PDB file as gemmi writes it, atoms N, CA and C in Angstrom:
CRYST1    1.000    1.000    1.000  90.00  90.00  90.00 P 1                      
ATOM      1  N   UNK A   1      82.160  61.124 117.696  1.00  0.00           N  
ATOM      2  CA  UNK A   1      82.405  62.448 117.337  1.00  0.00           C  
ATOM      3  C   UNK A   1      83.795  62.916 118.105  1.00  0.00           C  
ATOM      4  N   UNK A   2      84.390  62.181 118.543  1.00  0.00           N  
ATOM      5  CA  UNK A   2      85.670  62.801 118.923  1.00  0.00           C  
ATOM      6  C   UNK A   2      86.890  62.824 117.519  1.00  0.00           C  
ATOM      7  N   UNK A   3      86.396  61.581 116.775  1.00  0.00           N  
ATOM      8  CA  UNK A   3      87.491  61.438 115.674  1.00  0.00           C  
ATOM      9  C   UNK A   3      86.870  62.262 114.567  1.00  0.00           C  
ATOM     10  N   UNK A   4      85.909  62.926 114.686  1.00  0.00           N  
ATOM     11  CA  UNK A   4      85.563  64.222 113.587  1.00  0.00           C  
ATOM     12  C   UNK A   4      86.058  65.080 114.238  1.00  0.00           C  
ATOM     13  N   UNK A   5      86.100  65.645 115.524  1.00  0.00           N  
ATOM     14  CA  UNK A   5      86.764  66.701 115.914  1.00  0.00           C  
ATOM     15  C   UNK A   5      88.488  66.812 115.742  1.00  0.00           C  
ATOM     16  N   UNK A   6      88.640  65.568 115.487  1.00  0.00           N  
ATOM     17  CA  UNK A   6      90.186  65.733 115.686  1.00  0.00           C  
ATOM     18  C   UNK A   6      91.080  65.779 114.168  1.00  0.00           C  
ATOM     19  N   UNK A   7      90.018  65.365 113.261  1.00  0.00           N  
ATOM     20  CA  UNK A   7      90.360  65.605 111.784  1.00  0.00           C  
ATOM     21  C   UNK A   7      89.750  67.217 111.329  1.00  0.00           C  
ATOM     22  N   UNK A   8      89.048  67.558 111.902  1.00  0.00           N  
ATOM     23  CA  UNK A   8      88.546  69.019 111.425  1.00  0.00           C  
ATOM     24  C   UNK A   8      89.118  70.264 111.946  1.00  0.00           C  
ATOM     25  N   UNK A   9      89.788  69.701 113.660  1.00  0.00           N  
ATOM     26  CA  UNK A   9      90.600  70.514 114.180  1.00  0.00           C  
ATOM     27  C   UNK A   9      91.726  71.608 113.682  1.00  0.00           C  
ATOM     28  N   UNK A  10      92.367  71.148 112.460  1.00  0.00           N  
ATOM     29  CA  UNK A  10      93.264  71.803 112.018  1.00  0.00           C  
ATOM     30  C   UNK A  10      92.440  73.130 110.807  1.00  0.00           C  
ATOM     31  N   UNK A  11      91.471  72.680 110.383  1.00  0.00           N  
ATOM     32  CA  UNK A  11      90.872  73.550 109.952  1.00  0.00           C  
ATOM     33  C   UNK A  11      90.076  74.806 110.182  1.00  0.00           C  
ATOM     34  N   UNK A  12      89.865  74.944 111.791  1.00  0.00           N  
ATOM     35  CA  UNK A  12      89.124  75.689 112.275  1.00  0.00           C  
ATOM     36  C   UNK A  12      90.007  77.094 112.483  1.00  0.00           C  
ATOM     37  N   UNK A  13      89.440  78.079 111.978  1.00  0.00           N  
ATOM     38  CA  UNK A  13      89.648  79.336 112.323  1.00  0.00           C  
ATOM     39  C   UNK A  13      89.743  80.025 113.430  1.00  0.00           C  
ATOM     40  N   UNK A  14      91.039  80.453 113.917  1.00  0.00           N  
ATOM     41  CA  UNK A  14      90.986  81.223 115.250  1.00  0.00           C  
ATOM     42  C   UNK A  14      91.147  82.400 115.329  1.00  0.00           C  
ATOM     43  N   UNK A  15      91.606  83.384 114.059  1.00  0.00           N  
ATOM     44  CA  UNK A  15      91.930  84.416 113.851  1.00  0.00           C  
ATOM     45  C   UNK A  15      90.529  85.539 113.733  1.00  0.00           C  
ATOM     46  N   UNK A  16      89.483  85.144 114.026  1.00  0.00           N  
ATOM     47  CA  UNK A  16      88.445  85.929 113.674  1.00  0.00           C  
ATOM     48  C   UNK A  16      87.659  85.946 115.186  1.00  0.00           C  
ATOM     49  N   UNK A  17      86.992  87.202 115.378  1.00  0.00           N  
ATOM     50  CA  UNK A  17      86.062  87.152 116.747  1.00  0.00           C  
ATOM     51  C   UNK A  17      84.944  86.441 116.448  1.00  0.00           C  
ATOM     52  N   UNK A  18      84.543  86.590 117.873  1.00  0.00           N  
ATOM     53  CA  UNK A  18      82.997  85.790 117.944  1.00  0.00           C  
ATOM     54  C   UNK A  18      81.975  86.963 117.208  1.00  0.00           C  
ATOM     55  N   UNK A  19      81.142  86.190 116.677  1.00  0.00           N  
ATOM     56  CA  UNK A  19      79.934  87.220 115.936  1.00  0.00           C  
ATOM     57  C   UNK A  19      78.704  86.697 116.615  1.00  0.00           C  
ATOM     58  N   UNK A  20      77.549  88.025 116.651  1.00  0.00           N  
ATOM     59  CA  UNK A  20      76.531  87.631 117.394  1.00  0.00           C  
ATOM     60  C   UNK A  20      75.304  88.362 116.070  1.00  0.00           C  
ATOM     61  N   UNK A  21      74.341  87.829 116.525  1.00  0.00           N  
ATOM     62  CA  UNK A  21      73.318  88.013 115.339  1.00  0.00           C  
ATOM     63  C   UNK A  21      72.713  89.840 115.654  1.00  0.00           C  
ATOM     64  N   UNK A  22      72.611  90.752 114.907  1.00  0.00           N  
ATOM     65  CA  UNK A  22      72.314  91.893 115.237  1.00  0.00           C  
ATOM     66  C   UNK A  22      73.508  92.690 114.834  1.00  0.00           C  
ATOM     67  N   UNK A  23      74.719  92.369 114.599  1.00  0.00           N  
ATOM     68  CA  UNK A  23      75.678  93.003 114.655  1.00  0.00           C  
ATOM     69  C   UNK A  23      76.063  93.519 112.905  1.00  0.00           C  
ATOM     70  N   UNK A  24      76.591  94.502 112.610  1.00  0.00           N  
ATOM     71  CA  UNK A  24      76.537  95.008 111.392  1.00  0.00           C  
ATOM     72  C   UNK A  24      77.976  94.579 111.271  1.00  0.00           C  
ATOM     73  N   UNK A  25      78.501  94.022 110.144  1.00  0.00           N  
ATOM     74  CA  UNK A  25      79.971  93.759 109.908  1.00  0.00           C  
ATOM     75  C   UNK A  25      80.315  94.150 108.400  1.00  0.00           C  
ATOM     76  N   UNK A  26      81.367  94.025 108.134  1.00  0.00           N  
ATOM     77  CA  UNK A  26      82.266  93.978 106.552  1.00  0.00           C  
ATOM     78  C   UNK A  26      82.882  92.969 106.753  1.00  0.00           C  
ATOM     79  N   UNK A  27      82.552  91.907 105.356  1.00  0.00           N  
ATOM     80  CA  UNK A  27      83.251  90.608 105.433  1.00  0.00           C  
ATOM     81  C   UNK A  27      83.861  90.753 103.977  1.00  0.00           C  
ATOM     82  N   UNK A  28      85.410  90.639 104.086  1.00  0.00           N  
ATOM     83  CA  UNK A  28      85.890  90.777 102.890  1.00  0.00           C  
ATOM     84  C   UNK A  28      86.321  89.352 102.580  1.00  0.00           C  
ATOM     85  N   UNK A  29      86.183  89.278 101.250  1.00  0.00           N  
ATOM     86  CA  UNK A  29      86.498  87.563 100.273  1.00  0.00           C  
ATOM     87  C   UNK A  29      87.263  87.679  99.245  1.00  0.00           C  
ATOM     88  N   UNK A  30      87.716  86.610  98.782  1.00  0.00           N  
ATOM     89  CA  UNK A  30      88.530  86.370  97.519  1.00  0.00           C  
ATOM     90  C   UNK A  30      87.200  85.877  96.800  1.00  0.00           C  
ATOM     91  N   UNK A  31      87.168  86.646  95.684  1.00  0.00           N  
ATOM     92  CA  UNK A  31      86.427  85.722  94.322  1.00  0.00           C  
ATOM     93  C   UNK A  31      87.200  85.476  93.210  1.00  0.00           C  
ATOM     94  N   UNK A  32      87.019  83.888  93.090  1.00  0.00           N  
ATOM     95  CA  UNK A  32      88.044  83.420  92.128  1.00  0.00           C  
ATOM     96  C   UNK A  32      87.297  83.811  90.328  1.00  0.00           C  
ATOM     97  N   UNK A  33      88.045  83.866  89.725  1.00  0.00           N  
ATOM     98  CA  UNK A  33      87.814  83.782  88.150  1.00  0.00           C  
ATOM     99  C   UNK A  33      87.424  82.501  87.866  1.00  0.00           C  
ATOM    100  N   UNK A  34      86.210  82.260  86.875  1.00  0.00           N  
ATOM    101  CA  UNK A  34      85.750  80.832  86.627  1.00  0.00           C  
ATOM    102  C   UNK A  34      86.852  79.957  85.654  1.00  0.00           C  
ATOM    103  N   UNK A  35      87.343  80.598  84.924  1.00  0.00           N  
ATOM    104  CA  UNK A  35      88.515  80.132  84.076  1.00  0.00           C  
ATOM    105  C   UNK A  35      89.577  79.948  84.550  1.00  0.00           C  
ATOM    106  N   UNK A  36      90.376  80.455  85.321  1.00  0.00           N  
ATOM    107  CA  UNK A  36      91.307  80.818  86.036  1.00  0.00           C  
ATOM    108  C   UNK A  36      91.541  80.869  87.452  1.00  0.00           C  
ATOM    109  N   UNK A  37      92.000  79.467  87.971  1.00  0.00           N  
ATOM    110  CA  UNK A  37      91.726  79.833  89.718  1.00  0.00           C  
ATOM    111  C   UNK A  37      92.973  80.521  90.355  1.00  0.00           C  
ATOM    112  N   UNK A  38      94.047  81.228  89.767  1.00  0.00           N  
ATOM    113  CA  UNK A  38      94.753  81.735  90.305  1.00  0.00           C  
ATOM    114  C   UNK A  38      94.620  83.180  90.292  1.00  0.00           C  
ATOM    115  N   UNK A  39      93.549  83.357  89.440  1.00  0.00           N  
ATOM    116  CA  UNK A  39      93.243  85.031  89.347  1.00  0.00           C  
ATOM    117  C   UNK A  39      92.069  85.159  90.259  1.00  0.00           C  
ATOM    118  N   UNK A  40      92.181  86.121  91.109  1.00  0.00           N  
ATOM    119  CA  UNK A  40      90.654  86.311  92.081  1.00  0.00           C  
ATOM    120  C   UNK A  40      90.967  88.157  92.521  1.00  0.00           C  
ATOM    121  N   UNK A  41      89.790  88.603  92.704  1.00  0.00           N  
ATOM    122  CA  UNK A  41      89.476  89.857  93.034  1.00  0.00           C  
ATOM    123  C   UNK A  41      89.134  89.641  94.496  1.00  0.00           C  
ATOM    124  N   UNK A  42      89.266  90.984  95.157  1.00  0.00           N  
ATOM    125  CA  UNK A  42      88.537  91.095  96.476  1.00  0.00           C  
ATOM    126  C   UNK A  42      87.309  91.623  96.541  1.00  0.00           C  
ATOM    127  N   UNK A  43      86.229  91.034  97.365  1.00  0.00           N  
ATOM    128  CA  UNK A  43      85.073  91.897  97.348  1.00  0.00           C  
ATOM    129  C   UNK A  43      84.770  92.088  98.799  1.00  0.00           C  
ATOM    130  N   UNK A  44      83.954  93.129  99.067  1.00  0.00           N  
ATOM    131  CA  UNK A  44      83.551  93.574 100.612  1.00  0.00           C  
ATOM    132  C   UNK A  44      81.860  93.184 100.448  1.00  0.00           C  
ATOM    133  N   UNK A  45      81.786  93.088 101.706  1.00  0.00           N  
ATOM    134  CA  UNK A  45      79.981  93.046 101.680  1.00  0.00           C  
ATOM    135  C   UNK A  45      79.695  93.382 102.791  1.00  0.00           C  
ATOM    136  N   UNK A  46      78.927  94.357 103.049  1.00  0.00           N  
ATOM    137  CA  UNK A  46      78.603  95.018 104.248  1.00  0.00           C  
ATOM    138  C   UNK A  46      76.945  95.116 104.846  1.00  0.00           C  
ATOM    139  N   UNK A  47      76.821  94.298 105.790  1.00  0.00           N  
ATOM    140  CA  UNK A  47      75.638  94.291 106.316  1.00  0.00           C  
ATOM    141  C   UNK A  47      75.280  93.945 107.594  1.00  0.00           C  
ATOM    142  N   UNK A  48      73.851  93.133 108.030  1.00  0.00           N  
ATOM    143  CA  UNK A  48      73.596  92.907 109.211  1.00  0.00           C  
ATOM    144  C   UNK A  48      73.281  91.406 109.469  1.00  0.00           C  
ATOM    145  N   UNK A  49      74.056  90.900 110.403  1.00  0.00           N  
ATOM    146  CA  UNK A  49      74.053  89.385 110.285  1.00  0.00           C  
ATOM    147  C   UNK A  49      72.156  89.248 111.040  1.00  0.00           C  
ATOM    148  N   UNK A  50      71.626  88.442 110.461  1.00  0.00           N  
ATOM    149  CA  UNK A  50      70.320  87.645 110.672  1.00  0.00           C  
ATOM    150  C   UNK A  50      70.097  86.391 111.239  1.00  0.00           C  
ATOM    151  N   UNK A  51      71.514  85.570 111.058  1.00  0.00           N  
ATOM    152  CA  UNK A  51      71.139  84.433 111.535  1.00  0.00           C  
ATOM    153  C   UNK A  51      72.801  83.503 111.673  1.00  0.00           C  
ATOM    154  N   UNK A  52      72.688  82.536 112.227  1.00  0.00           N  
ATOM    155  CA  UNK A  52      74.195  81.778 112.502  1.00  0.00           C  
ATOM    156  C   UNK A  52      73.036  80.425 112.780  1.00  0.00           C  
ATOM    157  N   UNK A  53      74.302  79.599 112.029  1.00  0.00           N  
ATOM    158  CA  UNK A  53      73.966  77.882 112.324  1.00  0.00           C  
ATOM    159  C   UNK A  53      75.020  77.553 112.386  1.00  0.00           C  
ATOM    160  N   UNK A  54      75.250  76.516 113.486  1.00  0.00           N  
ATOM    161  CA  UNK A  54      76.172  75.863 114.185  1.00  0.00           C  
ATOM    162  C   UNK A  54      77.463  76.399 114.663  1.00  0.00           C  
ATOM    163  N   UNK A  55      77.515  76.954 115.271  1.00  0.00           N  
ATOM    164  CA  UNK A  55      78.626  78.130 115.657  1.00  0.00           C  
ATOM    165  C   UNK A  55      79.897  77.289 116.323  1.00  0.00           C  
ATOM    166  N   UNK A  56      79.784  76.164 116.627  1.00  0.00           N  
ATOM    167  CA  UNK A  56      80.753  75.422 117.405  1.00  0.00           C  
ATOM    168  C   UNK A  56      81.597  74.421 116.375  1.00  0.00           C  
ATOM    169  N   UNK A  57      81.081  74.520 115.464  1.00  0.00           N  
ATOM    170  CA  UNK A  57      81.355  73.191 114.222  1.00  0.00           C  
ATOM    171  C   UNK A  57      81.973  73.707 112.985  1.00  0.00           C  
ATOM    172  N   UNK A  58      82.810  72.786 112.192  1.00  0.00           N  
ATOM    173  CA  UNK A  58      83.425  73.526 110.963  1.00  0.00           C  
ATOM    174  C   UNK A  58      82.389  73.984 109.919  1.00  0.00           C  
ATOM    175  N   UNK A  59      81.066  73.176 109.994  1.00  0.00           N  
ATOM    176  CA  UNK A  59      80.704  73.946 109.038  1.00  0.00           C  
ATOM    177  C   UNK A  59      79.659  75.117 109.361  1.00  0.00           C  
ATOM    178  N   UNK A  60      79.904  75.636 110.608  1.00  0.00           N  
ATOM    179  CA  UNK A  60      79.586  77.224 111.409  1.00  0.00           C  
ATOM    180  C   UNK A  60      78.979  78.116 109.890  1.00  0.00           C  
ATOM    181  N   UNK A  61      77.801  78.461 109.327  1.00  0.00           N  
ATOM    182  CA  UNK A  61      77.676  79.596 108.442  1.00  0.00           C  
ATOM    183  C   UNK A  61      77.076  80.856 109.305  1.00  0.00           C  
ATOM    184  N   UNK A  62      76.963  81.686 108.856  1.00  0.00           N  
ATOM    185  CA  UNK A  62      76.186  83.315 108.916  1.00  0.00           C  
ATOM    186  C   UNK A  62      75.724  83.610 107.763  1.00  0.00           C  
ATOM    187  N   UNK A  63      74.479  84.636 107.997  1.00  0.00           N  
ATOM    188  CA  UNK A  63      73.666  84.911 106.929  1.00  0.00           C  
ATOM    189  C   UNK A  63      73.671  86.191 107.067  1.00  0.00           C  
ATOM    190  N   UNK A  64      73.953  87.093 106.201  1.00  0.00           N  
ATOM    191  CA  UNK A  64      74.493  88.605 106.409  1.00  0.00           C  
ATOM    192  C   UNK A  64      72.921  89.400 105.132  1.00  0.00           C  
ATOM    193  N   UNK A  65      72.285  90.457 105.981  1.00  0.00           N  
ATOM    194  CA  UNK A  65      71.978  91.218 104.916  1.00  0.00           C  
ATOM    195  C   UNK A  65      71.969  92.357 104.945  1.00  0.00           C  
ATOM    196  N   UNK A  66      72.288  92.566 103.335  1.00  0.00           N  
ATOM    197  CA  UNK A  66      72.430  94.185 103.032  1.00  0.00           C  
ATOM    198  C   UNK A  66      71.178  94.897 102.165  1.00  0.00           C  
ATOM    199  N   UNK A  67      71.715  96.108 102.834  1.00  0.00           N  
ATOM    200  CA  UNK A  67      70.293  96.842 101.807  1.00  0.00           C  
ATOM    201  C   UNK A  67      70.971  97.967 100.912  1.00  0.00           C  
ATOM    202  N   UNK A  68      70.507  97.676  99.717  1.00  0.00           N  
ATOM    203  CA  UNK A  68      70.824  98.030  98.529  1.00  0.00           C  
ATOM    204  C   UNK A  68      70.064  99.404  98.053  1.00  0.00           C  
ATOM    205  N   UNK A  69      70.376 100.255  96.941  1.00  0.00           N  
ATOM    206  CA  UNK A  69      69.683 101.050  96.407  1.00  0.00           C  
ATOM    207  C   UNK A  69      68.204 100.683  96.044  1.00  0.00           C  
ATOM    208  N   UNK A  70      68.038  99.645  95.658  1.00  0.00           N  
ATOM    209  CA  UNK A  70      66.665  98.992  95.001  1.00  0.00           C  
ATOM    210  C   UNK A  70      66.574  97.546  95.374  1.00  0.00           C  
ATOM    211  N   UNK A  71      67.558  97.004  96.050  1.00  0.00           N  
ATOM    212  CA  UNK A  71      67.551  95.586  96.380  1.00  0.00           C  
ATOM    213  C   UNK A  71      67.739  95.132  97.706  1.00  0.00           C  
ATOM    214  N   UNK A  72      67.338  94.099  98.132  1.00  0.00           N  
ATOM    215  CA  UNK A  72      67.497  93.563  99.470  1.00  0.00           C  
ATOM    216  C   UNK A  72      68.587  92.571  99.718  1.00  0.00           C  
ATOM    217  N   UNK A  73      69.991  92.149  99.881  1.00  0.00           N  
ATOM    218  CA  UNK A  73      70.424  90.970  99.069  1.00  0.00           C  
ATOM    219  C   UNK A  73      71.108  90.345 100.691  1.00  0.00           C  
ATOM    220  N   UNK A  74      70.769  88.869 100.412  1.00  0.00           N  
ATOM    221  CA  UNK A  74      71.112  88.036 101.647  1.00  0.00           C  
ATOM    222  C   UNK A  74      72.020  87.135 101.260  1.00  0.00           C  
ATOM    223  N   UNK A  75      73.475  86.962 101.770  1.00  0.00           N  
ATOM    224  CA  UNK A  75      74.593  86.008 101.298  1.00  0.00           C  
ATOM    225  C   UNK A  75      74.949  85.274 102.455  1.00  0.00           C  
ATOM    226  N   UNK A  76      74.929  84.073 102.535  1.00  0.00           N  
ATOM    227  CA  UNK A  76      75.530  83.241 103.441  1.00  0.00           C  
ATOM    228  C   UNK A  76      76.883  83.067 103.176  1.00  0.00           C  
ATOM    229  N   UNK A  77      77.665  82.932 104.541  1.00  0.00           N  
ATOM    230  CA  UNK A  77      79.328  82.953 104.302  1.00  0.00           C  
ATOM    231  C   UNK A  77      79.726  81.644 105.497  1.00  0.00           C  
ATOM    232  N   UNK A  78      80.262  81.067 104.915  1.00  0.00           N  
ATOM    233  CA  UNK A  78      81.068  79.791 105.854  1.00  0.00           C  
ATOM    234  C   UNK A  78      82.257  80.668 106.841  1.00  0.00           C  
ATOM    235  N   UNK A  79      81.837  80.189 107.868  1.00  0.00           N  
ATOM    236  CA  UNK A  79      82.713  81.269 108.839  1.00  0.00           C  
ATOM    237  C   UNK A  79      84.413  80.572 108.827  1.00  0.00           C  
ATOM    238  N   UNK A  80      84.497  79.238 108.522  1.00  0.00           N  
ATOM    239  CA  UNK A  80      85.995  78.675 108.505  1.00  0.00           C  
ATOM    240  C   UNK A  80      86.682  78.587 106.925  1.00  0.00           C  
ATOM    241  N   UNK A  81      85.944  79.295 105.918  1.00  0.00           N  
ATOM    242  CA  UNK A  81      86.021  79.028 104.790  1.00  0.00           C  
ATOM    243  C   UNK A  81      87.720  79.829 104.061  1.00  0.00           C  
ATOM    244  N   UNK A  82      88.563  79.431 103.616  1.00  0.00           N  
ATOM    245  CA  UNK A  82      89.762  79.996 103.309  1.00  0.00           C  
ATOM    246  C   UNK A  82      89.557  81.076 102.385  1.00  0.00           C  
ATOM    247  N   UNK A  83      88.380  81.680 101.719  1.00  0.00           N  
ATOM    248  CA  UNK A  83      88.222  82.679 100.714  1.00  0.00           C  
ATOM    249  C   UNK A  83      87.749  83.581 101.653  1.00  0.00           C  
ATOM    250  N   UNK A  84      87.524  83.627 102.800  1.00  0.00           N  
ATOM    251  CA  UNK A  84      87.290  85.014 103.657  1.00  0.00           C  
ATOM    252  C   UNK A  84      88.517  85.472 104.223  1.00  0.00           C  
ATOM    253  N   UNK A  85      88.503  86.684 104.156  1.00  0.00           N  
ATOM    254  CA  UNK A  85      90.177  87.146 104.371  1.00  0.00           C  
ATOM    255  C   UNK A  85      89.836  87.857 105.631  1.00  0.00           C  
ATOM    256  N   UNK A  86      88.790  88.982 105.874  1.00  0.00           N  
ATOM    257  CA  UNK A  86      88.633  89.446 106.839  1.00  0.00           C  
ATOM    258  C   UNK A  86      87.569  89.676 107.481  1.00  0.00           C  
ATOM    259  N   UNK A  87      86.986  90.035 108.672  1.00  0.00           N  
ATOM    260  CA  UNK A  87      85.527  90.101 108.985  1.00  0.00           C  
ATOM    261  C   UNK A  87      85.636  91.150 109.944  1.00  0.00           C  
ATOM    262  N   UNK A  88      85.145  92.211 109.821  1.00  0.00           N  
ATOM    263  CA  UNK A  88      85.186  93.546 110.712  1.00  0.00           C  
ATOM    264  C   UNK A  88      83.906  93.937 111.209  1.00  0.00           C  
ATOM    265  N   UNK A  89      83.940  94.103 112.819  1.00  0.00           N  
ATOM    266  CA  UNK A  89      82.655  94.540 113.164  1.00  0.00           C  
ATOM    267  C   UNK A  89      82.672  95.818 112.958  1.00  0.00           C  
ATOM    268  N   UNK A  90      81.292  96.339 112.961  1.00  0.00           N  
ATOM    269  CA  UNK A  90      81.108  97.885 112.768  1.00  0.00           C  
ATOM    270  C   UNK A  90      79.861  98.587 113.424  1.00  0.00           C  
ATOM    271  N   UNK A  91      79.598  97.659 114.815  1.00  0.00           N  
ATOM    272  CA  UNK A  91      78.426  97.941 115.477  1.00  0.00           C  
ATOM    273  C   UNK A  91      77.376  96.850 115.617  1.00  0.00           C  
ATOM    274  N   UNK A  92      76.325  97.693 116.442  1.00  0.00           N  
ATOM    275  CA  UNK A  92      75.427  96.699 116.720  1.00  0.00           C  
ATOM    276  C   UNK A  92      74.192  97.917 116.165  1.00  0.00           C  
ATOM    277  N   UNK A  93      73.084  97.056 115.455  1.00  0.00           N  
ATOM    278  CA  UNK A  93      71.980  97.694 115.140  1.00  0.00           C  
ATOM    279  C   UNK A  93      71.460  98.419 116.504  1.00  0.00           C  
ATOM    280  N   UNK A  94      70.245  99.601 115.796  1.00  0.00           N  
ATOM    281  CA  UNK A  94      69.731 100.227 116.809  1.00  0.00           C  
ATOM    282  C   UNK A  94      68.794  99.774 117.885  1.00  0.00           C  
ATOM    283  N   UNK A  95      68.113  98.732 117.452  1.00  0.00           N  
ATOM    284  CA  UNK A  95      67.162  97.762 118.568  1.00  0.00           C  
ATOM    285  C   UNK A  95      67.966  97.256 119.098  1.00  0.00           C  
ATOM    286  N   UNK A  96      67.459  96.468 120.687  1.00  0.00           N  
ATOM    287  CA  UNK A  96      67.750  95.274 121.151  1.00  0.00           C  
ATOM    288  C   UNK A  96      67.387  94.016 120.418  1.00  0.00           C  
ATOM    289  N   UNK A  97      68.251  92.884 120.437  1.00  0.00           N  
ATOM    290  CA  UNK A  97      67.953  91.765 119.874  1.00  0.00           C  
ATOM    291  C   UNK A  97      67.611  90.887 120.857  1.00  0.00           C  
ATOM    292  N   UNK A  98      66.386  90.196 120.537  1.00  0.00           N  
ATOM    293  CA  UNK A  98      65.961  89.382 121.377  1.00  0.00           C  
ATOM    294  C   UNK A  98      65.796  88.055 121.049  1.00  0.00           C  
ATOM    295  N   UNK A  99      65.932  88.096 119.646  1.00  0.00           N  
ATOM    296  CA  UNK A  99      65.729  86.758 118.763  1.00  0.00           C  
ATOM    297  C   UNK A  99      66.882  86.069 118.089  1.00  0.00           C  
ATOM    298  N   UNK A 100      66.910  84.910 117.867  1.00  0.00           N  
ATOM    299  CA  UNK A 100      68.274  83.971 117.669  1.00  0.00           C  
ATOM    300  C   UNK A 100      68.294  84.459 115.972  1.00  0.00           C  
ATOM    301  N   UNK A 101      67.218  84.784 115.360  1.00  0.00           N  
ATOM    302  CA  UNK A 101      66.925  84.780 113.651  1.00  0.00           C  
ATOM    303  C   UNK A 101      66.129  86.016 113.310  1.00  0.00           C  
ATOM    304  N   UNK A 102      66.633  86.977 112.591  1.00  0.00           N  
ATOM    305  CA  UNK A 102      66.096  88.300 112.555  1.00  0.00           C  
ATOM    306  C   UNK A 102      65.512  88.275 111.088  1.00  0.00           C  
ATOM    307  N   UNK A 103      65.037  87.098 110.275  1.00  0.00           N  
ATOM    308  CA  UNK A 103      64.560  87.132 109.380  1.00  0.00           C  
ATOM    309  C   UNK A 103      63.367  88.439 108.633  1.00  0.00           C  
ATOM    310  N   UNK A 104      62.556  88.758 109.921  1.00  0.00           N  
ATOM    311  CA  UNK A 104      61.682  89.582 109.619  1.00  0.00           C  
ATOM    312  C   UNK A 104      62.221  90.883 109.074  1.00  0.00           C  
ATOM    313  N   UNK A 105      63.526  91.330 109.334  1.00  0.00           N  
ATOM    314  CA  UNK A 105      64.308  92.697 108.784  1.00  0.00           C  
ATOM    315  C   UNK A 105      63.974  92.320 107.173  1.00  0.00           C  
ATOM    316  N   UNK A 106      64.641  91.034 107.045  1.00  0.00           N  
ATOM    317  CA  UNK A 106      64.476  90.823 105.494  1.00  0.00           C  
ATOM    318  C   UNK A 106      62.933  90.945 104.590  1.00  0.00           C  
ATOM    319  N   UNK A 107      62.078  90.794 105.456  1.00  0.00           N  
ATOM    320  CA  UNK A 107      60.860  90.813 104.881  1.00  0.00           C  
ATOM    321  C   UNK A 107      60.297  92.525 105.124  1.00  0.00           C  
ATOM    322  N   UNK A 108      60.593  93.362 106.248  1.00  0.00           N  
ATOM    323  CA  UNK A 108      60.330  94.461 106.048  1.00  0.00           C  
ATOM    324  C   UNK A 108      61.272  95.115 105.169  1.00  0.00           C  
ATOM    325  N   UNK A 109      62.412  95.039 105.202  1.00  0.00           N  
ATOM    326  CA  UNK A 109      63.390  95.672 104.130  1.00  0.00           C  
ATOM    327  C   UNK A 109      62.779  95.686 102.576  1.00  0.00           C  
ATOM    328  N   UNK A 110      62.038  94.500 102.393  1.00  0.00           N  
ATOM    329  CA  UNK A 110      62.248  93.923 100.946  1.00  0.00           C  
ATOM    330  C   UNK A 110      60.417  94.809 100.888  1.00  0.00           C  
ATOM    331  N   UNK A 111      59.872  94.700 101.865  1.00  0.00           N  
ATOM    332  CA  UNK A 111      58.200  95.264 101.667  1.00  0.00           C  
ATOM    333  C   UNK A 111      58.326  97.054 101.101  1.00  0.00           C  
ATOM    334  N   UNK A 112      59.264  97.774 102.153  1.00  0.00           N  
ATOM    335  CA  UNK A 112      59.606  98.732 101.838  1.00  0.00           C  
ATOM    336  C   UNK A 112      60.203  99.389 100.807  1.00  0.00           C  
ATOM    337  N   UNK A 113      61.102  98.556 100.195  1.00  0.00           N  
ATOM    338  CA  UNK A 113      61.764  98.467  98.609  1.00  0.00           C  
ATOM    339  C   UNK A 113      60.652  98.328  97.711  1.00  0.00           C  
ATOM    340  N   UNK A 114      59.577  97.561  97.956  1.00  0.00           N  
ATOM    341  CA  UNK A 114      58.715  97.252  97.030  1.00  0.00           C  
ATOM    342  C   UNK A 114      57.618  98.211  96.649  1.00  0.00           C  
ATOM    343  N   UNK A 115      57.403  98.623  97.867  1.00  0.00           N  
ATOM    344  CA  UNK A 115      56.177  99.983  97.884  1.00  0.00           C  
ATOM    345  C   UNK A 115      57.032 101.347  97.385  1.00  0.00           C  
ATOM    346  N   UNK A 116      58.451 101.661  97.488  1.00  0.00           N  
ATOM    347  CA  UNK A 116      58.790 102.757  96.779  1.00  0.00           C  
ATOM    348  C   UNK A 116      59.782 103.246  97.832  1.00  0.00           C  
TER     349      UNK A 116                                                      
END                                                                             
């Protein structure tokens, strides 16, 4: 396991703050064109963190839930990815977070959107 940590150590990002489930965040990423890898656009995704997996490893990822006008979108981001430019914390959700995964928010929002 020490060899694996030594190999992945230069690729770990230390410029972002630590994240918690239940925080509202804004993730700024580079989205590359399919044909041309040199051209890219900047995309923002703002929502609530509903889950985290493997927070102390190179393959640490987190899922963000965004509520749109007619859709509920869940997107997973890799924390140490070079395509992430910035992660900005916007605050916490109103209720106290007592669970490690907030998948129930996804179900509640989807049910609310489908009913009207």
